[in-house]
PDB file of N, CA, C and O in Angstrom:
ATOM      1  N   MET A   1      11.948  -4.951  15.969  1.00  0.00           N
ATOM      2  CA  MET A   1      11.269  -6.214  16.177  1.00  0.00           C
ATOM      3  C   MET A   1       9.960  -6.212  15.385  1.00  0.00           C
ATOM      4  O   MET A   1       9.136  -5.311  15.544  1.00  0.00           O
ATOM      5  N   ALA A   2       9.778  -7.201  14.551  1.00  0.00           N
ATOM      6  CA  ALA A   2       8.577  -7.284  13.726  1.00  0.00           C
ATOM      7  C   ALA A   2       7.399  -7.774  14.554  1.00  0.00           C
ATOM      8  O   ALA A   2       7.555  -8.538  15.507  1.00  0.00           O
ATOM      9  N   LEU A   3       6.237  -7.321  14.169  1.00  0.00           N
ATOM     10  CA  LEU A   3       5.019  -7.763  14.845  1.00  0.00           C
ATOM     11  C   LEU A   3       4.673  -9.181  14.420  1.00  0.00           C
ATOM     12  O   LEU A   3       4.826  -9.540  13.253  1.00  0.00           O
ATOM     13  N   GLU A   4       4.217  -9.972  15.348  1.00  0.00           N
ATOM     14  CA  GLU A   4       3.741 -11.322  15.052  1.00  0.00           C
ATOM     15  C   GLU A   4       2.222 -11.251  14.948  1.00  0.00           C
ATOM     16  O   GLU A   4       1.526 -11.200  15.961  1.00  0.00           O
ATOM     17  N   VAL A   5       1.716 -11.249  13.727  1.00  0.00           N
ATOM     18  CA  VAL A   5       0.282 -11.129  13.496  1.00  0.00           C
ATOM     19  C   VAL A   5      -0.178 -12.367  12.737  1.00  0.00           C
ATOM     20  O   VAL A   5       0.401 -12.699  11.702  1.00  0.00           O
ATOM     21  N   PRO A   6      -1.203 -13.055  13.226  1.00  0.00           N
ATOM     22  CA  PRO A   6      -1.710 -14.234  12.506  1.00  0.00           C
ATOM     23  C   PRO A   6      -2.132 -13.873  11.085  1.00  0.00           C
ATOM     24  O   PRO A   6      -2.586 -12.757  10.828  1.00  0.00           O
ATOM     25  N   LYS A   7      -1.977 -14.835  10.154  1.00  0.00           N
ATOM     26  CA  LYS A   7      -2.298 -14.595   8.746  1.00  0.00           C
ATOM     27  C   LYS A   7      -3.722 -14.078   8.569  1.00  0.00           C
ATOM     28  O   LYS A   7      -3.954 -13.183   7.757  1.00  0.00           O
ATOM     29  N   PHE A   8      -4.674 -14.625   9.313  1.00  0.00           N
ATOM     30  CA  PHE A   8      -6.055 -14.160   9.206  1.00  0.00           C
ATOM     31  C   PHE A   8      -6.136 -12.663   9.480  1.00  0.00           C
ATOM     32  O   PHE A   8      -6.805 -11.928   8.754  1.00  0.00           O
ATOM     33  N   ASP A   9      -5.455 -12.219  10.522  1.00  0.00           N
ATOM     34  CA  ASP A   9      -5.477 -10.800  10.862  1.00  0.00           C
ATOM     35  C   ASP A   9      -4.767  -9.964   9.807  1.00  0.00           C
ATOM     36  O   ASP A   9      -5.224  -8.870   9.474  1.00  0.00           O
ATOM     37  N   ILE A  10      -3.647 -10.467   9.274  1.00  0.00           N
ATOM     38  CA  ILE A  10      -2.931  -9.749   8.217  1.00  0.00           C
ATOM     39  C   ILE A  10      -3.866  -9.520   7.036  1.00  0.00           C
ATOM     40  O   ILE A  10      -3.918  -8.417   6.493  1.00  0.00           O
ATOM     41  N   ASP A  11      -4.602 -10.545   6.638  1.00  0.00           N
ATOM     42  CA  ASP A  11      -5.530 -10.409   5.513  1.00  0.00           C
ATOM     43  C   ASP A  11      -6.613  -9.374   5.812  1.00  0.00           C
ATOM     44  O   ASP A  11      -7.014  -8.618   4.927  1.00  0.00           O
ATOM     45  N   LYS A  12      -7.076  -9.343   7.037  1.00  0.00           N
ATOM     46  CA  LYS A  12      -8.092  -8.364   7.438  1.00  0.00           C
ATOM     47  C   LYS A  12      -7.522  -6.944   7.340  1.00  0.00           C
ATOM     48  O   LYS A  12      -8.185  -6.040   6.830  1.00  0.00           O
ATOM     49  N   TYR A  13      -6.314  -6.756   7.821  1.00  0.00           N
ATOM     50  CA  TYR A  13      -5.685  -5.436   7.763  1.00  0.00           C
ATOM     51  C   TYR A  13      -5.345  -5.048   6.328  1.00  0.00           C
ATOM     52  O   TYR A  13      -5.435  -3.876   5.962  1.00  0.00           O
ATOM     53  N   LYS A  14      -4.952  -6.030   5.513  1.00  0.00           N
ATOM     54  CA  LYS A  14      -4.667  -5.778   4.096  1.00  0.00           C
ATOM     55  C   LYS A  14      -5.919  -5.247   3.402  1.00  0.00           C
ATOM     56  O   LYS A  14      -5.846  -4.281   2.643  1.00  0.00           O
ATOM     57  N   LYS A  15      -7.058  -5.871   3.656  1.00  0.00           N
ATOM     58  CA  LYS A  15      -8.315  -5.406   3.060  1.00  0.00           C
ATOM     59  C   LYS A  15      -8.652  -3.993   3.527  1.00  0.00           C
ATOM     60  O   LYS A  15      -9.138  -3.178   2.742  1.00  0.00           O
ATOM     61  N   ALA A  16      -8.397  -3.701   4.791  1.00  0.00           N
ATOM     62  CA  ALA A  16      -8.659  -2.357   5.316  1.00  0.00           C
ATOM     63  C   ALA A  16      -7.763  -1.331   4.631  1.00  0.00           C
ATOM     64  O   ALA A  16      -8.213  -0.231   4.310  1.00  0.00           O
ATOM     65  N   ILE A  17      -6.507  -1.679   4.407  1.00  0.00           N
ATOM     66  CA  ILE A  17      -5.585  -0.763   3.727  1.00  0.00           C
ATOM     67  C   ILE A  17      -6.026  -0.555   2.286  1.00  0.00           C
ATOM     68  O   ILE A  17      -6.049   0.578   1.806  1.00  0.00           O
ATOM     69  N   GLU A  18      -6.377  -1.637   1.586  1.00  0.00           N
ATOM     70  CA  GLU A  18      -6.822  -1.514   0.194  1.00  0.00           C
ATOM     71  C   GLU A  18      -8.073  -0.640   0.100  1.00  0.00           C
ATOM     72  O   GLU A  18      -8.179   0.192  -0.801  1.00  0.00           O
ATOM     73  N   LYS A  19      -9.006  -0.820   1.009  1.00  0.00           N
ATOM     74  CA  LYS A  19     -10.238  -0.017   1.013  1.00  0.00           C
ATOM     75  C   LYS A  19      -9.918   1.457   1.275  1.00  0.00           C
ATOM     76  O   LYS A  19     -10.463   2.342   0.615  1.00  0.00           O
ATOM     77  N   THR A  20      -9.048   1.709   2.224  1.00  0.00           N
ATOM     78  CA  THR A  20      -8.706   3.088   2.567  1.00  0.00           C
ATOM     79  C   THR A  20      -7.934   3.759   1.439  1.00  0.00           C
ATOM     80  O   THR A  20      -8.138   4.945   1.180  1.00  0.00           O
ATOM     81  N   LEU A  21      -7.052   3.028   0.764  1.00  0.00           N
ATOM     82  CA  LEU A  21      -6.316   3.597  -0.366  1.00  0.00           C
ATOM     83  C   LEU A  21      -7.272   4.104  -1.441  1.00  0.00           C
ATOM     84  O   LEU A  21      -7.009   5.123  -2.079  1.00  0.00           O
ATOM     85  N   ALA A  22      -8.375   3.397  -1.639  1.00  0.00           N
ATOM     86  CA  ALA A  22      -9.363   3.794  -2.649  1.00  0.00           C
ATOM     87  C   ALA A  22     -10.118   5.056  -2.251  1.00  0.00           C
ATOM     88  O   ALA A  22     -10.702   5.725  -3.104  1.00  0.00           O
ATOM     89  N   GLU A  23     -10.109   5.385  -0.964  1.00  0.00           N
ATOM     90  CA  GLU A  23     -10.878   6.532  -0.475  1.00  0.00           C
ATOM     91  C   GLU A  23     -10.038   7.789  -0.266  1.00  0.00           C
ATOM     92  O   GLU A  23     -10.591   8.880  -0.122  1.00  0.00           O
ATOM     93  N   LEU A  24      -8.723   7.656  -0.249  1.00  0.00           N
ATOM     94  CA  LEU A  24      -7.856   8.801   0.021  1.00  0.00           C
ATOM     95  C   LEU A  24      -7.644   9.651  -1.224  1.00  0.00           C
ATOM     96  O   LEU A  24      -7.704   9.143  -2.343  1.00  0.00           O
ATOM     97  N   PRO A  25      -7.393  10.952  -1.030  1.00  0.00           N
ATOM     98  CA  PRO A  25      -7.057  11.795  -2.180  1.00  0.00           C
ATOM     99  C   PRO A  25      -5.712  11.371  -2.775  1.00  0.00           C
ATOM    100  O   PRO A  25      -4.768  11.055  -2.051  1.00  0.00           O
ATOM    101  N   VAL A  26      -5.647  11.373  -4.094  1.00  0.00           N
ATOM    102  CA  VAL A  26      -4.443  10.968  -4.817  1.00  0.00           C
ATOM    103  C   VAL A  26      -3.892  12.195  -5.532  1.00  0.00           C
ATOM    104  O   VAL A  26      -4.627  12.914  -6.208  1.00  0.00           O
ATOM    105  N   GLU A  27      -2.590  12.426  -5.376  1.00  0.00           N
ATOM    106  CA  GLU A  27      -1.959  13.564  -6.049  1.00  0.00           C
ATOM    107  C   GLU A  27      -0.893  13.042  -7.002  1.00  0.00           C
ATOM    108  O   GLU A  27       0.107  12.469  -6.569  1.00  0.00           O
ATOM    109  N   ASN A  28      -1.105  13.240  -8.297  1.00  0.00           N
ATOM    110  CA  ASN A  28      -0.185  12.755  -9.330  1.00  0.00           C
ATOM    111  C   ASN A  28       0.071  11.254  -9.210  1.00  0.00           C
ATOM    112  O   ASN A  28       1.195  10.796  -9.415  1.00  0.00           O
ATOM    113  N   GLY A  29      -0.959  10.496  -8.882  1.00  0.00           N
ATOM    114  CA  GLY A  29      -0.842   9.048  -8.777  1.00  0.00           C
ATOM    115  C   GLY A  29      -0.209   8.559  -7.486  1.00  0.00           C
ATOM    116  O   GLY A  29       0.083   7.372  -7.343  1.00  0.00           O
ATOM    117  N   ILE A  30       0.005   9.478  -6.537  1.00  0.00           N
ATOM    118  CA  ILE A  30       0.733   9.132  -5.314  1.00  0.00           C
ATOM    119  C   ILE A  30      -0.116   9.365  -4.073  1.00  0.00           C
ATOM    120  O   ILE A  30      -0.831  10.361  -3.960  1.00  0.00           O
ATOM    121  N   ILE A  31      -0.017   8.417  -3.144  1.00  0.00           N
ATOM    122  CA  ILE A  31      -0.562   8.572  -1.793  1.00  0.00           C
ATOM    123  C   ILE A  31       0.621   8.445  -0.848  1.00  0.00           C
ATOM    124  O   ILE A  31       1.472   7.573  -1.027  1.00  0.00           O
ATOM    125  N   THR A  32       0.678   9.307   0.150  1.00  0.00           N
ATOM    126  CA  THR A  32       1.777   9.202   1.105  1.00  0.00           C
ATOM    127  C   THR A  32       1.414   8.238   2.229  1.00  0.00           C
ATOM    128  O   THR A  32       0.258   8.126   2.638  1.00  0.00           O
ATOM    129  N   PHE A  33       2.438   7.553   2.710  1.00  0.00           N
ATOM    130  CA  PHE A  33       2.272   6.640   3.838  1.00  0.00           C
ATOM    131  C   PHE A  33       1.673   7.382   5.019  1.00  0.00           C
ATOM    132  O   PHE A  33       0.810   6.848   5.717  1.00  0.00           O
ATOM    133  N   GLU A  34       2.118   8.594   5.246  1.00  0.00           N
ATOM    134  CA  GLU A  34       1.662   9.369   6.395  1.00  0.00           C
ATOM    135  C   GLU A  34       0.160   9.651   6.328  1.00  0.00           C
ATOM    136  O   GLU A  34      -0.525   9.573   7.347  1.00  0.00           O
ATOM    137  N   ASN A  35      -0.358   9.976   5.145  1.00  0.00           N
ATOM    138  CA  ASN A  35      -1.805  10.192   5.001  1.00  0.00           C
ATOM    139  C   ASN A  35      -2.585   8.901   5.247  1.00  0.00           C
ATOM    140  O   ASN A  35      -3.644   8.915   5.874  1.00  0.00           O
ATOM    141  N   LEU A  36      -2.057   7.805   4.754  1.00  0.00           N
ATOM    142  CA  LEU A  36      -2.699   6.508   4.982  1.00  0.00           C
ATOM    143  C   LEU A  36      -2.683   6.171   6.466  1.00  0.00           C
ATOM    144  O   LEU A  36      -3.690   5.721   7.012  1.00  0.00           O
ATOM    145  N   TRP A  37      -1.552   6.385   7.118  1.00  0.00           N
ATOM    146  CA  TRP A  37      -1.433   6.085   8.546  1.00  0.00           C
ATOM    147  C   TRP A  37      -2.400   6.935   9.366  1.00  0.00           C
ATOM    148  O   TRP A  37      -3.005   6.437  10.315  1.00  0.00           O
ATOM    149  N   LEU A  38      -2.553   8.212   9.011  1.00  0.00           N
ATOM    150  CA  LEU A  38      -3.484   9.080   9.740  1.00  0.00           C
ATOM    151  C   LEU A  38      -4.917   8.572   9.656  1.00  0.00           C
ATOM    152  O   LEU A  38      -5.683   8.713  10.609  1.00  0.00           O
ATOM    153  N   GLU A  39      -5.279   7.990   8.536  1.00  0.00           N
ATOM    154  CA  GLU A  39      -6.633   7.445   8.373  1.00  0.00           C
ATOM    155  C   GLU A  39      -6.835   6.162   9.172  1.00  0.00           C
ATOM    156  O   GLU A  39      -7.897   5.954   9.760  1.00  0.00           O
ATOM    157  N   LEU A  40      -5.822   5.306   9.193  1.00  0.00           N
ATOM    158  CA  LEU A  40      -5.978   3.975   9.790  1.00  0.00           C
ATOM    159  C   LEU A  40      -5.460   3.871  11.219  1.00  0.00           C
ATOM    160  O   LEU A  40      -6.003   3.111  12.021  1.00  0.00           O
ATOM    161  N   THR A  41      -4.435   4.613  11.538  1.00  0.00           N
ATOM    162  CA  THR A  41      -3.750   4.560  12.838  1.00  0.00           C
ATOM    163  C   THR A  41      -3.402   3.138  13.271  1.00  0.00           C
ATOM    164  O   THR A  41      -3.503   2.798  14.450  1.00  0.00           O
ATOM    165  N   LEU A  42      -2.995   2.321  12.319  1.00  0.00           N
ATOM    166  CA  LEU A  42      -2.464   0.992  12.623  1.00  0.00           C
ATOM    167  C   LEU A  42      -0.986   1.148  12.974  1.00  0.00           C
ATOM    168  O   LEU A  42      -0.383   2.167  12.635  1.00  0.00           O
ATOM    169  N   PRO A  43      -0.393   0.165  13.642  1.00  0.00           N
ATOM    170  CA  PRO A  43       1.045   0.241  13.911  1.00  0.00           C
ATOM    171  C   PRO A  43       1.840   0.370  12.604  1.00  0.00           C
ATOM    172  O   PRO A  43       1.548  -0.315  11.623  1.00  0.00           O
ATOM    173  N   GLU A  44       2.839   1.250  12.601  1.00  0.00           N
ATOM    174  CA  GLU A  44       3.624   1.488  11.392  1.00  0.00           C
ATOM    175  C   GLU A  44       4.266   0.211  10.863  1.00  0.00           C
ATOM    176  O   GLU A  44       4.267  -0.021   9.654  1.00  0.00           O
ATOM    177  N   ASP A  45       4.813  -0.623  11.751  1.00  0.00           N
ATOM    178  CA  ASP A  45       5.456  -1.873  11.317  1.00  0.00           C
ATOM    179  C   ASP A  45       4.481  -2.758  10.549  1.00  0.00           C
ATOM    180  O   ASP A  45       4.836  -3.343   9.525  1.00  0.00           O
ATOM    181  N   LEU A  46       3.268  -2.852  11.042  1.00  0.00           N
ATOM    182  CA  LEU A  46       2.243  -3.664  10.388  1.00  0.00           C
ATOM    183  C   LEU A  46       1.907  -3.089   9.014  1.00  0.00           C
ATOM    184  O   LEU A  46       1.781  -3.833   8.041  1.00  0.00           O
ATOM    185  N   MET A  47       1.763  -1.782   8.935  1.00  0.00           N
ATOM    186  CA  MET A  47       1.443  -1.155   7.649  1.00  0.00           C
ATOM    187  C   MET A  47       2.583  -1.336   6.648  1.00  0.00           C
ATOM    188  O   MET A  47       2.332  -1.626   5.478  1.00  0.00           O
ATOM    189  N   PHE A  48       3.836  -1.170   7.093  1.00  0.00           N
ATOM    190  CA  PHE A  48       4.982  -1.391   6.203  1.00  0.00           C
ATOM    191  C   PHE A  48       4.972  -2.819   5.672  1.00  0.00           C
ATOM    192  O   PHE A  48       5.194  -3.047   4.483  1.00  0.00           O
ATOM    193  N   GLU A  49       4.714  -3.778   6.556  1.00  0.00           N
ATOM    194  CA  GLU A  49       4.694  -5.186   6.149  1.00  0.00           C
ATOM    195  C   GLU A  49       3.633  -5.434   5.078  1.00  0.00           C
ATOM    196  O   GLU A  49       3.895  -6.123   4.093  1.00  0.00           O
ATOM    197  N   ILE A  50       2.456  -4.883   5.264  1.00  0.00           N
ATOM    198  CA  ILE A  50       1.362  -5.105   4.315  1.00  0.00           C
ATOM    199  C   ILE A  50       1.607  -4.366   3.005  1.00  0.00           C
ATOM    200  O   ILE A  50       1.353  -4.911   1.931  1.00  0.00           O
ATOM    201  N   LEU A  51       2.099  -3.134   3.083  1.00  0.00           N
ATOM    202  CA  LEU A  51       2.331  -2.356   1.864  1.00  0.00           C
ATOM    203  C   LEU A  51       3.411  -2.960   0.974  1.00  0.00           C
ATOM    204  O   LEU A  51       3.414  -2.718  -0.233  1.00  0.00           O
ATOM    205  N   THR A  52       4.304  -3.721   1.528  1.00  0.00           N
ATOM    206  CA  THR A  52       5.377  -4.309   0.723  1.00  0.00           C
ATOM    207  C   THR A  52       5.069  -5.740   0.281  1.00  0.00           C
ATOM    208  O   THR A  52       5.927  -6.401  -0.303  1.00  0.00           O
ATOM    209  N   ARG A  53       3.869  -6.218   0.550  1.00  0.00           N
ATOM    210  CA  ARG A  53       3.467  -7.562   0.107  1.00  0.00           C
ATOM    211  C   ARG A  53       3.224  -7.573  -1.399  1.00  0.00           C
ATOM    212  O   ARG A  53       2.809  -6.569  -1.978  1.00  0.00           O
ATOM    213  N   ASP A  54       3.487  -8.721  -2.025  1.00  0.00           N
ATOM    214  CA  ASP A  54       3.259  -8.867  -3.460  1.00  0.00           C
ATOM    215  C   ASP A  54       1.784  -8.927  -3.821  1.00  0.00           C
ATOM    216  O   ASP A  54       1.417  -8.640  -4.961  1.00  0.00           O
ATOM    217  N   ASP A  55       0.922  -9.299  -2.860  1.00  0.00           N
ATOM    218  CA  ASP A  55      -0.496  -9.465  -3.187  1.00  0.00           C
ATOM    219  C   ASP A  55      -1.349  -8.235  -2.870  1.00  0.00           C
ATOM    220  O   ASP A  55      -2.574  -8.295  -2.980  1.00  0.00           O
ATOM    221  N   LEU A  56      -0.724  -7.125  -2.478  1.00  0.00           N
ATOM    222  CA  LEU A  56      -1.476  -5.895  -2.228  1.00  0.00           C
ATOM    223  C   LEU A  56      -1.975  -5.347  -3.560  1.00  0.00           C
ATOM    224  O   LEU A  56      -1.212  -5.257  -4.521  1.00  0.00           O
ATOM    225  N   ILE A  57      -3.243  -4.983  -3.618  1.00  0.00           N
ATOM    226  CA  ILE A  57      -3.826  -4.450  -4.850  1.00  0.00           C
ATOM    227  C   ILE A  57      -4.092  -2.962  -4.663  1.00  0.00           C
ATOM    228  O   ILE A  57      -4.880  -2.559  -3.807  1.00  0.00           O
ATOM    229  N   LEU A  58      -3.417  -2.152  -5.480  1.00  0.00           N
ATOM    230  CA  LEU A  58      -3.632  -0.709  -5.436  1.00  0.00           C
ATOM    231  C   LEU A  58      -4.784  -0.341  -6.360  1.00  0.00           C
ATOM    232  O   LEU A  58      -4.970  -0.979  -7.397  1.00  0.00           O
ATOM    233  N   PRO A  59      -5.565   0.683  -5.997  1.00  0.00           N
ATOM    234  CA  PRO A  59      -6.609   1.161  -6.907  1.00  0.00           C
ATOM    235  C   PRO A  59      -5.974   1.627  -8.221  1.00  0.00           C
ATOM    236  O   PRO A  59      -4.800   1.997  -8.242  1.00  0.00           O
ATOM    237  N   SER A  60      -6.726   1.612  -9.295  1.00  0.00           N
ATOM    238  CA  SER A  60      -6.170   1.948 -10.609  1.00  0.00           C
ATOM    239  C   SER A  60      -5.627   3.375 -10.689  1.00  0.00           C
ATOM    240  O   SER A  60      -4.741   3.648 -11.499  1.00  0.00           O
ATOM    241  N   ASN A  61      -6.139   4.283  -9.866  1.00  0.00           N
ATOM    242  CA  ASN A  61      -5.659   5.669  -9.912  1.00  0.00           C
ATOM    243  C   ASN A  61      -4.452   5.916  -9.006  1.00  0.00           C
ATOM    244  O   ASN A  61      -3.952   7.038  -8.937  1.00  0.00           O
ATOM    245  N   VAL A  62      -3.986   4.886  -8.316  1.00  0.00           N
ATOM    246  CA  VAL A  62      -2.832   5.018  -7.423  1.00  0.00           C
ATOM    247  C   VAL A  62      -1.645   4.298  -8.055  1.00  0.00           C
ATOM    248  O   VAL A  62      -1.658   3.077  -8.211  1.00  0.00           O
ATOM    249  N   GLU A  63      -0.615   5.072  -8.419  1.00  0.00           N
ATOM    250  CA  GLU A  63       0.588   4.479  -8.986  1.00  0.00           C
ATOM    251  C   GLU A  63       1.549   4.004  -7.907  1.00  0.00           C
ATOM    252  O   GLU A  63       2.191   2.962  -8.040  1.00  0.00           O
ATOM    253  N   ARG A  64       1.641   4.808  -6.806  1.00  0.00           N
ATOM    254  CA  ARG A  64       2.611   4.474  -5.759  1.00  0.00           C
ATOM    255  C   ARG A  64       2.135   4.951  -4.401  1.00  0.00           C
ATOM    256  O   ARG A  64       1.334   5.879  -4.291  1.00  0.00           O
ATOM    257  N   VAL A  65       2.648   4.292  -3.368  1.00  0.00           N
ATOM    258  CA  VAL A  65       2.526   4.762  -1.988  1.00  0.00           C
ATOM    259  C   VAL A  65       3.955   5.024  -1.539  1.00  0.00           C
ATOM    260  O   VAL A  65       4.803   4.132  -1.592  1.00  0.00           O
ATOM    261  N   ILE A  66       4.222   6.254  -1.095  1.00  0.00           N
ATOM    262  CA  ILE A  66       5.582   6.627  -0.720  1.00  0.00           C
ATOM    263  C   ILE A  66       5.626   7.211   0.686  1.00  0.00           C
ATOM    264  O   ILE A  66       4.611   7.653   1.224  1.00  0.00           O
ATOM    265  N   THR A  67       6.826   7.203   1.271  1.00  0.00           N
ATOM    266  CA  THR A  67       7.041   7.870   2.554  1.00  0.00           C
ATOM    267  C   THR A  67       7.331   9.338   2.292  1.00  0.00           C
ATOM    268  O   THR A  67       7.553   9.734   1.148  1.00  0.00           O
ATOM    269  N   LYS A  68       7.329  10.146   3.344  1.00  0.00           N
ATOM    270  CA  LYS A  68       7.626  11.568   3.161  1.00  0.00           C
ATOM    271  C   LYS A  68       9.053  11.781   2.673  1.00  0.00           C
ATOM    272  O   LYS A  68       9.368  12.827   2.106  1.00  0.00           O
ATOM    273  N   GLU A  69       9.926  10.782   2.893  1.00  0.00           N
ATOM    274  CA  GLU A  69      11.300  10.860   2.402  1.00  0.00           C
ATOM    275  C   GLU A  69      11.405  10.447   0.934  1.00  0.00           C
ATOM    276  O   GLU A  69      12.470  10.570   0.329  1.00  0.00           O
ATOM    277  N   GLY A  70      10.304   9.960   0.360  1.00  0.00           N
ATOM    278  CA  GLY A  70      10.285   9.577  -1.042  1.00  0.00           C
ATOM    279  C   GLY A  70      10.534   8.102  -1.315  1.00  0.00           C
ATOM    280  O   GLY A  70      10.625   7.705  -2.477  1.00  0.00           O
ATOM    281  N   LYS A  71      10.645   7.280  -0.278  1.00  0.00           N
ATOM    282  CA  LYS A  71      10.844   5.839  -0.472  1.00  0.00           C
ATOM    283  C   LYS A  71       9.529   5.204  -0.921  1.00  0.00           C
ATOM    284  O   LYS A  71       8.485   5.424  -0.307  1.00  0.00           O
ATOM    285  N   THR A  72       9.586   4.419  -1.986  1.00  0.00           N
ATOM    286  CA  THR A  72       8.403   3.736  -2.498  1.00  0.00           C
ATOM    287  C   THR A  72       8.142   2.477  -1.680  1.00  0.00           C
ATOM    288  O   THR A  72       9.010   1.612  -1.557  1.00  0.00           O
ATOM    289  N   LEU A  73       6.940   2.385  -1.123  1.00  0.00           N
ATOM    290  CA  LEU A  73       6.541   1.215  -0.334  1.00  0.00           C
ATOM    291  C   LEU A  73       5.697   0.251  -1.153  1.00  0.00           C
ATOM    292  O   LEU A  73       5.811  -0.965  -1.000  1.00  0.00           O
ATOM    293  N   ALA A  74       4.862   0.786  -2.013  1.00  0.00           N
ATOM    294  CA  ALA A  74       4.005  -0.037  -2.870  1.00  0.00           C
ATOM    295  C   ALA A  74       3.917   0.652  -4.218  1.00  0.00           C
ATOM    296  O   ALA A  74       3.936   1.879  -4.309  1.00  0.00           O
ATOM    297  N   GLU A  75       3.821  -0.154  -5.259  1.00  0.00           N
ATOM    298  CA  GLU A  75       3.786   0.393  -6.608  1.00  0.00           C
ATOM    299  C   GLU A  75       2.848  -0.447  -7.460  1.00  0.00           C
ATOM    300  O   GLU A  75       2.755  -1.663  -7.286  1.00  0.00           O
ATOM    301  N   GLN A  76       2.158   0.207  -8.376  1.00  0.00           N
ATOM    302  CA  GLN A  76       1.248  -0.482  -9.287  1.00  0.00           C
ATOM    303  C   GLN A  76       2.022  -1.555 -10.042  1.00  0.00           C
ATOM    304  O   GLN A  76       3.105  -1.287 -10.561  1.00  0.00           O
ATOM    305  N   LYS A  77       1.486  -2.744 -10.106  1.00  0.00           N
ATOM    306  CA  LYS A  77       2.150  -3.854 -10.778  1.00  0.00           C
ATOM    307  C   LYS A  77       1.690  -3.927 -12.230  1.00  0.00           C
ATOM    308  O   LYS A  77       0.550  -3.582 -12.541  1.00  0.00           O
ATOM    309  N   PRO A  78       2.572  -4.375 -13.115  1.00  0.00           N
ATOM    310  CA  PRO A  78       2.144  -4.551 -14.505  1.00  0.00           C
ATOM    311  C   PRO A  78       1.040  -5.600 -14.580  1.00  0.00           C
ATOM    312  O   PRO A  78       1.023  -6.548 -13.795  1.00  0.00           O
ATOM    313  N   SER A  79       0.132  -5.431 -15.512  1.00  0.00           N
ATOM    314  CA  SER A  79      -0.943  -6.410 -15.662  1.00  0.00           C
ATOM    315  C   SER A  79      -0.408  -7.665 -16.344  1.00  0.00           C
ATOM    316  O   SER A  79       0.668  -7.647 -16.940  1.00  0.00           O
ATOM    317  N   ALA A  80      -1.157  -8.739 -16.253  1.00  0.00           N
ATOM    318  CA  ALA A  80      -0.737 -10.030 -16.803  1.00  0.00           C
ATOM    319  C   ALA A  80      -0.624 -10.000 -18.322  1.00  0.00           C
ATOM    320  O   ALA A  80       0.117 -10.800 -18.895  1.00  0.00           O
ATOM    321  N   ASN A  81      -1.340  -9.096 -18.987  1.00  0.00           N
ATOM    322  CA  ASN A  81      -1.303  -9.059 -20.449  1.00  0.00           C
ATOM    323  C   ASN A  81      -0.146  -8.224 -20.988  1.00  0.00           C
ATOM    324  O   ASN A  81      -0.042  -8.007 -22.195  1.00  0.00           O
ATOM    325  N   GLY A  82       0.730  -7.753 -20.083  1.00  0.00           N
ATOM    326  CA  GLY A  82       1.909  -7.034 -20.537  1.00  0.00           C
ATOM    327  C   GLY A  82       1.757  -5.535 -20.543  1.00  0.00           C
ATOM    328  O   GLY A  82       2.752  -4.819 -20.662  1.00  0.00           O
ATOM    329  N   SER A  83       0.536  -5.032 -20.418  1.00  0.00           N
ATOM    330  CA  SER A  83       0.389  -3.584 -20.359  1.00  0.00           C
ATOM    331  C   SER A  83       0.749  -3.116 -18.963  1.00  0.00           C
ATOM    332  O   SER A  83       0.733  -3.895 -18.009  1.00  0.00           O
ATOM    333  N   GLY A  84       1.066  -1.868 -18.856  1.00  0.00           N
ATOM    334  CA  GLY A  84       1.517  -1.340 -17.575  1.00  0.00           C
ATOM    335  C   GLY A  84       3.027  -1.404 -17.537  1.00  0.00           C
ATOM    336  O   GLY A  84       3.628  -2.400 -17.940  1.00  0.00           O
ATOM    337  N   SER A  85       3.634  -0.338 -17.051  1.00  0.00           N
ATOM    338  CA  SER A  85       5.084  -0.285 -17.129  1.00  0.00           C
ATOM    339  C   SER A  85       5.761  -0.120 -15.786  1.00  0.00           C
ATOM    340  O   SER A  85       6.984   0.016 -15.729  1.00  0.00           O
ATOM    341  N   LEU A  86       5.011  -0.129 -14.720  1.00  0.00           N
ATOM    342  CA  LEU A  86       5.618   0.086 -13.417  1.00  0.00           C
ATOM    343  C   LEU A  86       6.104  -1.229 -12.836  1.00  0.00           C
ATOM    344  O   LEU A  86       5.458  -2.267 -12.978  1.00  0.00           O
ATOM    345  N   ALA A  87       7.249  -1.168 -12.181  1.00  0.00           N
ATOM    346  CA  ALA A  87       7.847  -2.363 -11.589  1.00  0.00           C
ATOM    347  C   ALA A  87       7.800  -2.277 -10.077  1.00  0.00           C
ATOM    348  O   ALA A  87       7.460  -1.238  -9.511  1.00  0.00           O
ATOM    349  N   HIS A  88       8.147  -3.388  -9.424  1.00  0.00           N
ATOM    350  CA  HIS A  88       8.243  -3.399  -7.961  1.00  0.00           C
ATOM    351  C   HIS A  88       9.335  -2.450  -7.527  1.00  0.00           C
ATOM    352  O   HIS A  88      10.295  -2.228  -8.264  1.00  0.00           O
ATOM    353  N   PRO A  89       9.200  -1.875  -6.319  1.00  0.00           N
ATOM    354  CA  PRO A  89      10.258  -0.995  -5.814  1.00  0.00           C
ATOM    355  C   PRO A  89      11.527  -1.775  -5.532  1.00  0.00           C
ATOM    356  O   PRO A  89      12.524  -1.196  -5.100  1.00  0.00           O
TER     357      PRO A  89
END
């Protein structure tokens, strides 16, 4: 069952996730979902929903956010000028 969270709150949590992603250690361009969850302790369903949004902005040093099983939840998007080669998961 998905969480019913008002859009205002989703945006607030999205900003918190983006801020935390910028502060976490990055290994080979990757941050694990589990490390992010340990920092934020938000409900997993809510974090999954936000990480898979098209408007999530990853820091430039983060290529992907993955689960411990290796599933990509968020990935760096190509820039508007055509540079960047990573696609959506």
